[in-house]
N, C-alpha and C positions, 0 to 999 in steps of 0.2 A: 334190753332192760338192765337196768344197773344191779338189781338184788336178786330177783326170783322171777320165774315166769309168772304171768297173772293168772289168778284163780278161775275165771271163765272165760273159756276159748271156744269158739266155733270152728269144727274141722268139716269142711265139705269135700265129699268124696272118700270119706272115712272107711268105707271098705275096699278102695282100691289099692292097688301095688305100693303106691307110695303114700296115700293117705292114711292107711291102717298103721304103718309103723310109725309115722308121724304121731298120729293120735296114741299109740302105746307110749312113746317115750314122753309126750306131754303129760299123759295120765300118770306114769311112774315119777314126775317132777312134781306133783300134786295139783297140777290143773284140773279144774272141773270142767268136763266138755260137753258140748252139744255135738252130736254125732250125726252128719247129715249125708243121707245117700238115697238112691232111688228104690231099693229093694228092702222090705221091712224085715223079712226073713235074713237076709245077710247081715242087715245092721245088728239084729239081736245075736247072731252068730261070731260076730267079730271079736268077741272076748276083750272088749275094752270097756271100761266102766264110763257111763255117760248118759246124758239125755238124748235118745234115739229120735230123730225127726226124719221120717221117709217122705220125701218130696220130689218132683221132678225139678230141679233148679233152673231149668230153661224157662219154665212157665214165669210169667211176670208176677204172679202173686206168691211166689214161694219164697222170695227173700224176705217178706214181711213175715210170713209164718216161722221161718227159721230164728228171726230176731225175737218175735214173740215168744217162741218157746224157750230160747236162752234165757229171757228176760224173766219168764214164768219160773224156771228152773233155779235160777242162780241170782236172780236179782240186778242184773247188768251183763254187760259184755266188756271184756277187758282186750280181746284179740279175736282174729279171724286167720284161719289158714285155708287158702283156697287150692286144693289139690284134686279137684274134678278136671277132666278133660277128653277130648277125642281126636281122632286123627283120621286122615283121608289120604289115599295116594291117588296120583294119576295125572295126566298132561292137563294144561290148562282147559282145554276144549273138550274134556272127558268127565268133569265132575257135574252132576245135576245140579240144579237151583238149591232144590231141597238139602242136599248134602253140605253145601256151602253155608246155608242159613244155619244148619244144625251145629257146623262147627264155629262159625261166629258167635251163635246163641250161647254156646257152652263155655268156649274158650276165653270170650271177651264179654260179651253183654252181661252175662250172670254174674261174674264176679264184680263188675262194676255196679249192676244193681244191688248186689248184697252190700257191698261198701256204702253206697247211698242210704239203704234202708237201715245200716246200722250206725251211721254217724251221730244221731242223738246219744246213743249210748255210749259210743265212743268218745265223744266230746264231755259227756259226764265223767268217763273213767278219767280223763285227762285233767279235769277240774278237780279231781281227788288225787292227782298226783300217782296215778296206777300205771303209767308209761303204757298205755294202748298202742297196739301194732295191728297192722293188715300184711299178711305175707301171702303174695300172688306167686304162684308156681307156672312161669310162662316155660321157655326152654331156650336151649341153645340155638334153635332156627329163628328165634327172634334177633339174633346177632349175625347168623349165618344161614340166610333163607337157602332151602335146598330144591334144585329141580325136581320135578315129579311130587313136590310137596308144596306148591306155590300158595294154594290157599290155607293150608294148616300153618305154613311159616308166616303168613299174613296174619292171621289170626292171633297168633302168640306175638308177632311184633307190633300188632295195634294194641295189645294189653300191656306190653313193655312200654310203649309211647304213652299210655294214658298214665301209668305209673310215674314215670318220670317227671309229668307235668303235674299230676295231683298230688305227689309227695311234696313238692315245694309249698302247695296252698296248705297242706295238711300239717306240715311240721311247725308252721306259725300257732296252729293250735295245740300242739304237744300229742299229735298222732305221728306214729311213724308208719310209713308205707314202704315195704320192701319188695322189690322184684327179683325172684328167684329164676335163674337161667340154666338148670342143670343140663349137661350133655346127656346123650340118649342113656336110658336106665333100663334094666330089665324087669320092667313092671307088667309086660304081655301086654301093653297098650297096643304095639304095632301088628299083633295078631288078632286084633278086633277092630279093624279099621270100618270106617262108616261106608267107605268105597274103595275099591282097589286093593292091590297087592303090595305088601312091603316090599321094598327093594332089599337087596343083600346089605345087610347091616353089620358093622362090627361090634363084637362083644360089648355091651353096655355095661353101665355101672351097676353095682350092688345096692338095690332099694334101701337096705338098712344102713349103708353108710350115707347115702344121700339124705336119707330121712334126718340121720343124726347130724349132718353138716347144715340142714335147714334148722332144725330146733337149736343147734348152738349159735347159729346166726341171729335168730330171735333173742336167744338170751344174752348175747355179747352185744346187744344195740347196733348191730350192723344195719346198714341203710341201702345196700346195693349188693346183690350176689350174682356176679357174672359167670359164665361157665368156666373159666380158669379157675374159679375159687374151689372147684369141686376136684377131689382127687381122683386119678384113674385106677 
């Protein structure tokens, strides 16, 4: 965006290892936040000012609830940061169907549903020249799929592919859709897999540095943030 971060921003995954520092940076910039997470107590304890919405974003009805809460609190929506996600490890014949469904629902389908639910408000923001944006945080595996993480890689690559196509559509309406693909980051996500055990991973990036890079990309009107855009 050309001048400042938008005043009304939804942050999904606001209690997570990456979502929380992103939310804190946005709040420090003056943005009014709608903070979304599954655990009401963790949302209340995250020490970032904003409207807290405790929902399971995987559920089909949740995106509309989030949009309604943001509009009720702030009168509109100017931005979305989707920082929720899950990971699973294992060979292609090891992951149960329910794990793969969870991966694709949380990592792929939920951010798409939220974008669709918020589109009327984002279009209104664009008509008011408020430079609306949607930032989806996929991952480096969208560019470099990894053995032992085939389903996880596919769920992130699917979101990145959606973003590449949808960004072209939304650009005509004045809405910026940004796909962010940070390398492995020390958020603790790999220690909480839906299935399997993480392989030996190299030291990841600092979440605070990754969060700052993401917020800078939003503020500087960037349109795509590949893994190479993040410092090690």
